[in-house]
N, C-alpha and C positions, 0 to 999 in steps of 0.2 A: 542609503547604501549600507549593506550589512558589513559591520566591522569585523575584521578577521584578525586573529592572533597569530603572531609569528613564533616560531620555536626559539627558545632561549639558547644562546650559544655559550657553552661552558668550555673553558680552556683547561685542558689536562696538563697539570704541572709535571714537568719532568725534572727530577733532581738527581744530582750526581750520587752514585753509590759511594759509600765510604771505602777508602783504600784499606786493604788488609795490613795488619801490623807487621813490623819487621820480623824476619825469621830469628834474628838475634836480639837480645835485650839491648836497648839503647844505652850507650855509655853514659855514665854519670860523672860529671865533673864537680870538683869541689869549688871551682871558680864560677860564681853565678854569671859573670859576664860571658865567659866561654860557653856555658850552658845556654845562655840567651841567644848567642850568635848561632849555635847549632840548631836551636828551636826555630829561629827565624828562617834558617836555611830549609829546614823540613817543612815549615809552613808555606814558603814560597813554592816548594815542590808539591804542594797540596797533599803532604803526608800528615793529615791533621791529627790522627790518633797519636802518632809518635810525638808530634810537636806538642800536643796538649799535655802529654805525660811530662815533658821537660818544663813546660810553662808552669804546671802545677808544682813541680819540684822547686822551681825558683821561688814561687810564692810561699812555699813552706820553709825554704832556707833563709829567706830575708825577712826579718821580723819587723823592720821599719816600714810602717804602712805608707809612708810618703816617698820611699825609695823609688826613683824613676824606673829602674829596671823591673822592680816588683810590680809597679803600677802598670807598665807596658805588658808584662807577663800576664797580669790579671785580665787585661783587655783581650790579648790574643787567645787566652784560655777560653773566654766567652765566645769568641768568633769560631774557634775550633769546635767547641761544643755545638754551636749552631750548625756548622757544616756537617758535623757527625750526627745531627738529629738527637743529641743527648738531651734528656729531659731537664737538665739543670742549666741549659743554655740561657734561657730567659732570666733566670735568677742571677747568673754571673754577669750578664750584660747590664741588668738593672742595678746590681751592686756597683758596677763600674761607673755607670751614669750618675748615680746618687752620690758616690763618694769622691768623684773626681770631675766636677762640673767644668773645670777650666783646662782639662787635658786636651791636647791636640787631636786625640782620637775620639773626643766626645761626639762630634758630628757623625763620624763613621759608626760609632756604637749605636747611635739612634737609628741610623739607616739599617744596621743589622737587626735591631729590635723590630723595626717595621717589616723586615724580611721574615723574621720568625713568626710574627702575627699573620702575615700574608700567607705563609706556608701552611699555617694552622687554620686558614680560612676564617680568621677572626678579623674581617675586613674593617670593621669600625675602629678597632684598636690599631690596626695597621695604618689606617688613614691618619690617626692622631700622631703616631710616631713619624710617619713620612712628613707630616706637616711641620714637625719640629726640626727637620733636616734642612741645612743650608745647601741647596742644590748646587750652588756655584762652587762649593768646596769639593764636589764629587768629580771623579775623573769622567771622561766622555762616555765610557761603557756603562759605568755605574749610573751616570746621569740618565741614559736612555732607559735603563732598567728601572730607575726611580720613577720616571714619567709614566712608564707603562703600568708598573705595579700600583702606583698611587692612583692613576686614572682608573685602573680596574677596580681597586678597592672603593673608590668613590662611586663608580658605576654600580657595584654590588650593594652599596648602601643608599642607592636611589638619588645620589647627587649627580645628576646628569650634566648640569652646567659645569661643575668642577671637573668631572671626568672629561668633558669635551676639551676643556683648557689643557689638561694634561696630554690627552691623545694628540691634540693639534701640534704639540711640541715635537712629536716624533713622526709626523706624517711626511716623512722624507723618504723617497723611494730607496735611498741608500741605507736606511736604518733597517736592522733586522726586525724591529717592531712595527714597521710600516704596515704589513698586511693586517695583523690583529688590531692595531690602532685604527686603521681605516675601517675595518669591519665593525668595530664597536661604535665608531663615529657614525657610520651608516645606519647601524642598528638603532642608535638613539634618534637619528633623524626620522627613521621609519616610525618609531614609537611616538615621536612628537608630531607626526603628520606632515613632515616636510618630505613628501614623497619624491619630488623631482631631485632634490639633493641626495636622498637615499638611493634612488635609481642610478644616478651618476656614479656614486661611490661603489655600489655593488657591481656596476658594469665594469669598473676598473679592475675588479677582483675576479672576473669570470675565468681568467687563465691562471690564477694563482693555484699553486700546488695544494695548499691547505684549504683555502676557502672556495676554490672553483666549483667544488661539488655542492656547496651550500647556497651560494648567492642566487642560483637560478630559482630557488624556491621563493626567495624574497622578491625577485624580479617578477615572478608569476603573480604573487600576491599584490604587488604594487600595480601591475596592469589591471588586476581585478578591482582594486580599490579606486583606481582612476577610471573605471568603467571602460577601459580599452579592451573590450572583449575580443575583437578580431586579432589585435596584437597578442593577447593572451593565448588564443587558440593556436595561432601560428607558432608562437614561441614554445608552447608547452607540448605540442604534438611530438616533436623529436625527443623532448625531455622525458615524456612519459615512457617512451620505448626504452630509454636507458636508465630509468629511475630504479632505485633500490626497492626491495620489497617493503621497506619502511616508508619511503617517500612516494612510491607509486600511487597509493590510494589518495594521498593528499592532492597530487597533481590531477588525478582523475576527478576528484571532487570539484576542484576549481574549474576544470574544463566543463563539467556537467553544469555547474552554476552559471558559467558563461553562456552556454546554450540556453539555459533556463531564462536568464535575463534577456536574451534575444528573442524569447518566446517560442523557441523551437524545442518543444518538450519531448518529442520523439527522439531527437538526437541527443538530448540531455540525459535521457534515461539510462543508456548503456554505461555512461561514465559514473552516474550516481549509483547505479547498481554495483559497479566495480568497487566503489568506495564502501558501500554497505556490506558487501561480501567480504572484503579484505580487512576492514577496520571496525568490526562490530562493537568493540569496546570503546570506540571514540565517538559513537553516534550521539549527537545532541538533539534536544527538542526541536531546534530550528531545522536540523537536518531531516528529522521525521516529517515536519510540516512540508518542507520543500519537496521531499520525495512523494508524499501523499498528494500534493497539489499537481506535481508533474504527472503522476499516474491518472489523477482525476481529469486533468486537461487533455490527456492523451486518450481519454475514454476507457481507461482500464480501471473501472470503478471498484471491483473486488479487491484489487491490490491497494488502491488508495485507502480503502477502509482500514486495512491493517496498520497503515502509518498514521492516519488521522487519529485513530484510537489511542495512539501513544503520545498525542500532543494535548489532549483535551483537559488534562489536569491543570488547575489554576483558573484564574478569572480575568486574564488579560485579553487583549484584542485578538491575539493569535488563537486562544482557546475558543473565542466566539466564532471566528472564521472557520476553524477546524470543525467545530460542532455543526455549523451551517452546511459546509461542504460534505461532511460525513453524512448528515441527514439526506442530502440530495443523492449521494452515492448509494445509500441504502434504498432510496426510492428507485434509482435506476436499476438496482438488482432485485427489486420486488421484495424488499424486507421492510414492509411498512411499519411493523411494530417497533423495530429498532429506529427507523427514521423518525417516528413520532417522539421518542425519547430524546433524540439528538436535537430536534427542532426546539423542544422545551428548554434544553440546556442553552441553546443559542439565544433564545428569548431572555432567559434569566441573566445572561451576560449583556450588560447595557452599553457596551462600548460604541456600537453603531446602532442607532435607533432604527434605521431603515431595515437592517437585518433582523433586529428584534421584532419589529412589527410583522414582517413576512413570516418569521419563524413561528410566532404565536398563532397566526391564522392557520398555517399549515399544521401545527400541532393540534389545534382544535378540530380541523377538518379530518385529520387522520383518526383522531379519537372517535369521531362520529362514524367514519367509514369502517373502522375495525370493530365497532360495537363492543370494545373491551374498555370498560370505563369504571374501574373499581372505586375510585374516589370522585366519580362524577366530573372528571376533568373536562369532558366535552362541553358540558353546560357552563361550568365555571370559567373555562378559558374563552368561550365565545362571549360570555358576559363581561369578562375582563377586557377582551378586545374592544367591545362596544364602549366600555367605560374609558379606556385609555386612548382609543383612536376614533373618537366620534365623527371626525371629518374624513375618515378614510374612504377611498373609492369603493371599498368592498363592504361598507357598513350594511347595506341592504342585504347582501349575500349572507353576512353573519347573522342577521335577524332571521332569514329564511332557514338557515341551518338550525338555529336555536329552537324554533317551533318544531321542526322535524324531529329533533332529539327528544323534546317533550313527548312526542307522540310514539316514540319507539323505545325509550330507555327502560332498563330493568332496575336501575338504582333509584327506587321510588322515594326513599327517605330524603336523599339530597335533592332530587328533582322537586320534591314537594317544598322543601325549604327555599328552593330557587324560584319556583313559579309563583309562590305566595308573595314574592317581593315585587312582582311586576303587575301592571294593570291588565286585567282580563277584558280586552275590548275587541276581540275578533273571534269569529266562529271557530277557527282552528285552535286558538288558545283555550276556548271554552271546552272543546273536546279533549284537549290535552290535560286540562285541570281535572275534568271528570275522571279520565283514565288513571292519572297518577294518584289521585286521592283514593280511588277504588282499590287499586292494586297495593297501595301502601296499607290500606285497611286490611286486606287479605293477608298481607305479610305479617302485620302485627297480630292478627287472629292466629295464624299458624305458630307464632312465637308465644302465644298464651297471654298477650297483652290485650285483653278483650275491651277494656275501657278505651284504650288508645284506638282500637279498631273501630269502635262505635263513633268516636270523634271524626275519624277520617271518612267513614261511610256517610256521615252527615255532611261533610265538606263536599264529597262527590255528588251528593244529591242536590247541591246548589245549581248544578248545570246538567240537568237530565237530558242532554241532547241525544245520547245513544240509549234508546229505550230498553234494549236488552241488558245493557250494563246497569241502568237505573233499577231494573227489576232485581238483578243479582245483588245490587247494593242493599236492597231491602231484605233479601233472604239472609245474607251474611250478617247484617245488623241484628236480625232476629236471633240468629245462632249465637252471636256474641252476647246479647242480652241474656239469653238462657244460661250461658256459661257463668254469667255474673249473678245467677239466681234471681234475676229480675223477670220472673215468669209472666206476670201480667203484661209488662211492656213487650216482652218477646212475643207473646200470643198476638197482641195488637199489630205488631210489625209484620208478623208472618201472614196475618189475615189481609193486610194491605198488599203484601207481595202477591198473594193468590189472585187478587183482582186487578193487578197492575198489567199494563200492556206488555206484550212480549214475554210474559212470565211462563205461560203454558208450554211453549216449546222447550224450555230449559230442563235439563236433566234433574235439577234439584226441585222441580215444581212439586211433585208429590211428597218429597222429603219434608216439606214444610208442614204437612199434616201430621207427620210423625213427631216433629218438634212441638207443634201445638198440642198434640195429645199428651206429651210429657209435661208441658207447662201446666195444663189443667190437672194432670195427675199430681204434680208437686203442690198445686194449690188446693188439692183434695176436692176438686170439682170433678167427681168421677163420671157423672153422666156425660159431660162435655168431652172428657178424656176418651170415653168409649166411642163417641161419635167421630172424633178426630182420628183415632187409631183405626176405626173401621173404614173411614175414607182412605186412609193410607193403604190398608190391605186391598181395597177395591182397585186402587190405582197402580199397584206394583206387583210384579210376578218374578222379578229377577234378583231380589235381595233377600235370600233365605234367612240370614241372621237377623235382619231387621224385621222380616215377617214373623219369625219365631218370637222375637222380643215383643213386638206389638201385640201378638196373640196372647202372650202371657200377661201383659199389662191390662188388656181387656178383661181377661179372666180375673185378675186381681181386683179390678175395679168392680166387676159384678159381685165378687165375693164380699168385698168391703160394703157394697150397697145391699147385701143380703139377697141378691138375686141368684140364688144357689143353682138352679137348673142351668141358667145361662153360663154361670161360672164353670160348672162341670163340662158343659159343651166346649168351651174355649180351652180349658185345661186339656181335654181329650184331643183337641186339634193340635195343641202344642206338643203333646206326647206323640202324636202321629208324625208331626214334622221331624221330631228327633234331631234337631239341629244343635241346640244348646240348652242347658239347664233342664234337661228332661227329667232328672231326678227331682228337681224342685217342683216341676209340674205334677209329677206323680204324688209327691208329698202333699201338695196343696189340694189335689183332688181328694185325697184321703181325708183331709181336714174338712172339706166341704161335705163329704159323705157323713162325717161324724156329726156336724151341726144339723144335718138333715135327718139325723137319727138312724142312719143306715150303718150301724156299727159293724155288722158282719161284712158289708161291702168295704167299709173303711179298713177293717183288719186285713181283708184280702188284698186291698190296694197297697197297704203298707208292707205286707209280706212280699208282694211283688216287687216293691222298691228295693227291699233288702236283697232279694235274690238277683235282681237285674243289675244292681249297683252296690256290690258288697263293700266297696271302698268309698261310698258316697259320704259327704259331710252330713247328710241327713240320716245316717244309719242309726245313731243314738236317738234322734228325734222320733224316727219311725218305731223303734222298740218301745219307747216311752208311750207313744200314742196307742200302740197295740195294747200295752198293759192297761192304760186308762180305759180303753174300749172294753176289754174283758172285765175290768172292775165295774164299769157301768152295766154290763150284762150279768153281773153278780157271779161271774166265774172267777172266784178268788184264786183258785189254783193256777189257772192260766195267767191271771194278773200277776201273782207272785212270781211265776216263772219268768215273765218278760221284764218285771221290775228287777229281778235277779240278773237277767242278761245285761240290762243297762249298767248295773253296779259292777258286774264282773268284766264285761267287755269294754266298758268305757269309764274306767275309774276316775278320769279327769273331766268327765262331762259335767256340765252344770245341772244336769237332771239327776245326778246321784243323790243329792240331799232329799229331793222330792220323792225319788223312788224308794229310798230308805224310809222316809216318813210315812208314805202310803203303805209300804209293807208292814210297818209297825201298826198302822191303823187297821189293816186287815187282821193281824194277830189280835188286836184289841177287840175288834168287832166280832171275832169268832172265839172270844173268851180265852185266848191263849196269852194270859197276862204276862207270864214270865218272859215269853219270847218277845212280846211287845215292849216290856220294860228294857230288855237287853238292847233292842234295836233303837228305841227312843233315846236311851242313855248314850248310845254310840253317836247318834246325831248331835246331841247336846255337846259331847266331848270333842267331836271332830270339827264341828262347825259352830263354835261359840259366836255369839253376837250376830247371828243371822235370823231372819224371820222363821226359818224352819226349826232352828234350835229352840226358839220361844214356843212354837207350836208343839214341839216334842216335849218340852218342859211342862207345858200345860197338860198334855196327855199323861205324863208321868204322875203329875199331881193327882189327876182324876183317878188313875189306877190305884195309887196308894190310899186315897180317900175311900175308894170303893172297897178296898181290902182292909180298911181300918188300920192302916200302917202309916199314919200321918207323921209320926216321929221320924220314921225312916226318910220320908220326903224332906222334912226340915233339915235333917243331917246332910242329906244329899245336896239340897239347894245351898246350904251354908258353905259347903265345900267348893261350890262353883265360883263364889266371889262376885257373881253378877246377878244372882237369881232372887235376891231378897225382894219380896213382893212390893213393899213400899218403895224401895229403891228403884225397882223395875218400872213402877208407874212414873216416878220422877224422871227416870231415864227416858222413857217413851215421850213424855210431854215435852221435855227439853229438846229432844231430837226432832220431834214432829214440827215444833215451831221453827227450827232452823231449816228443815227440809221444805216447809211451805214457802219460806222466803226464797230458797234456791229455785224452786219450781216456778216462781214468779219472775225469775231472771235477775233477782237482787243479789248479786254476788258479794257486793261490798258488805251488806249487813249479815247475809247468811254466813260468810266466812268468819266473822266475829262470833256468831252463834255456834257454828261448828267447833271453833277453837274453844269456846267456853264449855261446850258439851264434853269435848275430849279431856279438858282439864278436870272436870267434875267426875266424869265416868270413864277413866282410862281403860277399863275393861268392860265397858258398857255393851248393851245389846247391839247398838248400831255403830260401833266404832269403825267397822269396815266401810259402812255407808258414808259416815262422816269424813273419814280420811279420803275417800274417793271424790266426794263432792267438793271438799276443800281443795284437793289437787286440781280438779277441773277448773275451779275459779282461778287458782294460781296460774294454770296453763293459759287460760284466756287472757289473763293480765300480763302474760309474758314473764312471770316469775318462775322460770323453768327449774332452777335448783330446788325451790320449795315444792313445786309440783312433783318433781321426781321423787322426793322423799315420801310424799303421800302415796304415789302410785306403788313405790317399792314396799310400803307397808301392806297395801292390799295384796300385792303379789306374794308376800311372805306368809299371809294367812291362808287358811284352807280355801279351796276353790269356792268362788261365789259368782254371782251374776256380774260382778265388777272386775273379775280377774282378767278376762280377755281384753277388755278395753284398757285396763291399766297396763297390761303388757304392751299393747299397741302404742299407748302414749309414752311409756317409759323408754321403749326402744327408739321411738322417734326422737325423744329428747337426747338420749345418749348419742345418737348419730349426729344430731345437729351440733352437739357440743364436741364433736370429733373424738368421742370416746368409743372408737370403733370396736375394740375388743369387748367392752361391756355391751354395746349395742348388739353385737353378734350373739352373745349369750342370751340376751333378752329376746331377740328375734327367734332364736331356736326354741325357747320356751313357748313363745306365742304360736309357732307352727305346731307344737305338740298338743296344745289345748284348744286351738281355734276351732270354733263350731261354724262360724261364718266363712264361706269360701273366700270372700273378699279379704278377710283378715289373714287367712292362711296364705293367700297369694302375696299379700303385703309382707308377711314374714319372710317368704322366700326372696322377694325383691330386696328387702332390707339386708338379708344375709349376703346376697350377691354384691350389693353395694359395699357392705362392710368388709367382706373378704377382699374386694378389689382395693379398697383404701389401705388394707393391711398388707397389700402386695403379695397375697396368696393366690397367685394367678391360676394354678391348677384347680383349686377349689372354686375359684370364681367362674371358670369355664363350665364346670359341672352345674353350678347353680344357675348360670345364664341359660343353659340348655333346658333346665327345668322350667324356668320362667317362660321361655319362648314356646315350650310345648303346651302351655296352658292356654286354652282357647279364649279364656276371659281376660288375658293380659291386655291392658289398654295399648292402643297403637303407639302412644308416646313412650311407654315403658318398653315395648318391643324394640323401638329405635334405640333406646338407651342400652338395652341388653345386648343388641348387636354391636354397639360401640364398645361396651365394656369387654365383650368377647374379642373384638378386634384388637383392642389395646393389650389385653392379657396375652393373646397369641403373639402379638408383636414383642412383648417382653420375654416370652418364651422362645423367641426366634422361630416361630411357626408361621412363616410368611404366607404360605398358601391358605392356611386357615384364617389368618388376619385379613387377607384380600377378600375372602368369601364373606366374612363378617362385616367388614366395612362396606362392601358392595351391597349387602342386604340392607344395612342401615340407610345407605344413600337411596336405595330404590323405594323404600317405604316412607321416607321422610321428606318434608317440604319446608323444613325450618333449619335452625342452627345445627341440629344433629346431622343433616345432610352436608352442611358446610364442613363440619369436623371430619366426617367420614371421607369426603373428597380430599381433604388435606392429607389424611393419613395414607390414602391410596397413592397420592402423588409422592409422599415421603418414602413409601415402600419401593416405588420405582427408582427414586433417587438413590436410595441405599444399594439397590441392585445394580447401579451404574447405567440404568436405562434413562439417560438424561432427556432424550427426545420425547419419550413417552411421558415422563414426569412433567416436562414443560407443557405438553399437550393437555394433560389433566389439569394443570394449573390454570391454563387459559379457559378451559371449560368451567372451572371454578369461578374465574373472574367474570365470565359471561352470565353466570346464574346465581352466585352466592355472595355478591359483593356487599350485601347489606349487613353482614356480620363482621363488625370491625375487628374483633380479636382474631378470628380465623383468617380474615383478609390479610392482616398484618403478618400472621404466621406463614401464610402461603406466599406472600411477597418475599419474606426472608428465605423461604425454600427456593423461590424462583432465583433469587440472587445467588444462592449456593449452586444452583444448576448452571447459571451463567459462568460462575467462577470455575466450575468443573470443566467447562469447555473453553476456558480462557477468554471469555467475552467480558472483559473487565468493565468496559464502559457501561454496558447494560446492567451489570451487577451494581455499579455505583449509583446509577440512576434509580434502580429499583429500591435500593436501601434509602436513598434520599427521599423517595416518595413516602416511605414509612415515617421517616423523621419529620417530614413536612405536614403529614396528614393524620397520623395516628396519635391519639391523646393518652393512651396508657403508657406509663413510664417503663413497665417491665420490658415489653417488646421494643419500645422505642430505644431503650438503653442498649439492648442487644444489637439493634440495627446500627446505632452509633459506633459501638465497639467494632463491628465488622467493617463498617466504612472507614473508620480510622486505621484499621489494619491494612486495608487496601491502599489508602492514601500514603501511609508510611512506606509501604513497599514501592509505590510509584515514586516517592521522593528519593528513595535510594537508587532506583533505576534511572531516574532523570538527572542525577547529579552530573554536571558537565565534566567529562573526562579530561584529565590533564594531558596536554600534549607532551609527547616524549621528547626529551632534549636531543639535540644533535651534538654528538661528541666529536671533537676535532683534536687530533694529536698534533700539537705544534712542535713537537720534537723535544728531546731530553734537554737540549741546551737553549731552549727558547727563552727562559728567564730564570 
């Protein structure tokens, strides 16, 4: 039976107002006795102010502290002070009690002190003073007052037994204290559970002027506690009609509960609704559960949800029942996602094991039906059900569901971990294992974990029941091996794929020849590469980019194999396709023509490249090759012209040193020694320590010797600091020894040798080479700061063949070390000097990433556009660029642009990038207040991207925010709890804990039991 609290009855004390003072000043007598008699007369007439003035005069006139008149005056002065509510009343009475313990008024003084404390509501002190009073010495009126006030003081200090004894003394109908004494007596009986006695007492007071309006509420409560629901309903019906606005809701509540206990929920609801409408501040958790259950039992499920949702905080039996009925109410209203969460909460609360079992099964079943299973709860919950309830009547059904989930799940990681724990002893389990392992391998492949992908493809191959999937397993394993640069294994796997059953109908069938071709190309087996690429071209017509690329690789292979006519033919085919790298094909065609001795044709081809692609990365290469061709044709003027164009149009090109050197040789060979010396010296001064500078120095020496000006050469070479012949020979020998070790892959010994070389020859011929190779060894060993020092040295020197690679490495290191400003500067330099298109693209990508990290979002957007406009940008970088564009636009509050970018990223990605993009699209909708659309996107994410833990947790937090925005607190709590229970990263887990704690704290405040308002009863000014 539900225990009910009754309202505490507080008695309002009515005290006499002090009488106004005399209009005239009270006469003063020199005779203390006469003054005393006058003061007593005033006192008896209750003129306490005037009386006190005289009593105080007496105490001042009589100096003898033991004088009887003075002592009596002191007593009456204290009583007057008490009657007048003077602040010194207590002090005066205490002084009297302490100084005159044997005085006849001692007992009365103690009684007065009790009254003072009672009046001040210091009931414990009042009880002590009343206890020291000899009640037999009090007059009858004071005696009744004594019993009531002492009883009330004991009642207020929780001494009900003592209070009962006092009140019993005045339960005489003739006593003015009979009604309040009876009331408190009945109230204590009520509190002590003596309901019959309390009912009898309260019934006696029904017609009392003061308590008649209060006791019906007690009587109603007593009927409820006695489960006399019919009596309650009959008694309360008229009472409800006459009840005050304060009491009406309470009566309605009791009547509603009476109908509830009788099982008539429809008749209970109007009364309970009245209570909820009129007393919203007094609603308790029990009230919410009762209302929810009444609505639920009456079939009004939507309304029941609102009330059950306010009960489920906590871990008691009520919370479990509320969760369970809430889940069923959600099911009845076709809200299966919410029902699923409520069933899990009911299971986790173990008060009733039968409810827990049924809730777990329903949770697992709904997880399967909804196909929304971010943390693989369907599999885990069915496994848990089987483990915890092995003898359940539904155990076979649970097993059937588990196999079905294995065959349909998209959470391949967790499914793989689960299925590997059980014995594969049935055909459906074999099929499930093959499927899960295969798709987990594809998932890892898309994430760039190629070793992990191979492992899972091998696992899938254990059960090759589905021949088409078995064939696809071989194909993707071959691709994964290629990505790991295991070219021979990749080729072998792809060849097995091509002859496997069910391979031919697959879309990727012919793509295998393409991968085989590249494998052979990487292995430098060009004849086999040609065969594989030609097979690919024969088998495909609809992949122009791949056709173009395969054609170029065939041409390259023929070129390397010195089958020049065939190389020319395939380069021409690539030029006609004009899909990608057409400038490269033209340039290569010119090189082939050159090695075939067709220099005029080569010149024409290279000039065609310059005209057709004036901004090509091969522009300086083409100019240089034209110059060389004219040089070969002995047309020195044309050669000088094009070498000059290389120098003037591409001052940062790596060909400048060679162009200058060859220009000098033309001058030298045409006996223009002064011009030759000038340009050779420029090479030596601008590019010290390079092979070109050494060749130029040798030419300078030869010119000076031929002119018999050896002394000039000696002076010139001594001024260089690195050109002493003997020293140069030592320099070369020391360097060559170190370089040989490096070329053999011996970084450990070559690094020591390069360091020794640089110590001995700090301005040596090969300092740039040595710094670069030493930096490369440091880079491979992971010594990035040392490597960066070496690369920066190379970068600081004149342009060499090592400059471009050094810029690439240095910018990469700066970025890795989060020195984004320095990385940005270096990437910019790389873009300026890059001759390889891949390095120029890498420079642009690096700038985009650096600007984004530096929060320069406007610049980031421009660079991302540049990267995306490049046809050679890899697919994974395109995804990243769209993501960076989306985030930058989001920071700039360009929501439309952000949506477009994130949508583009999602459409071309099949990995974590897609997960991140989907999260941000849902976030944009949330920020726009489109909570329904945001939630829809989130569930799309959960259906397709749940393998990515970080973004899964972020999305769950966003889902909780959506729920809170629409006041669905229960679902928000469950969602946050899922993160706390399943996510391992502390960052987002801490965020989820903070959000959940905030919700729980708010619920704690809301669920605090409201205090019942007291019933104030005015017993009259003269009551006590």
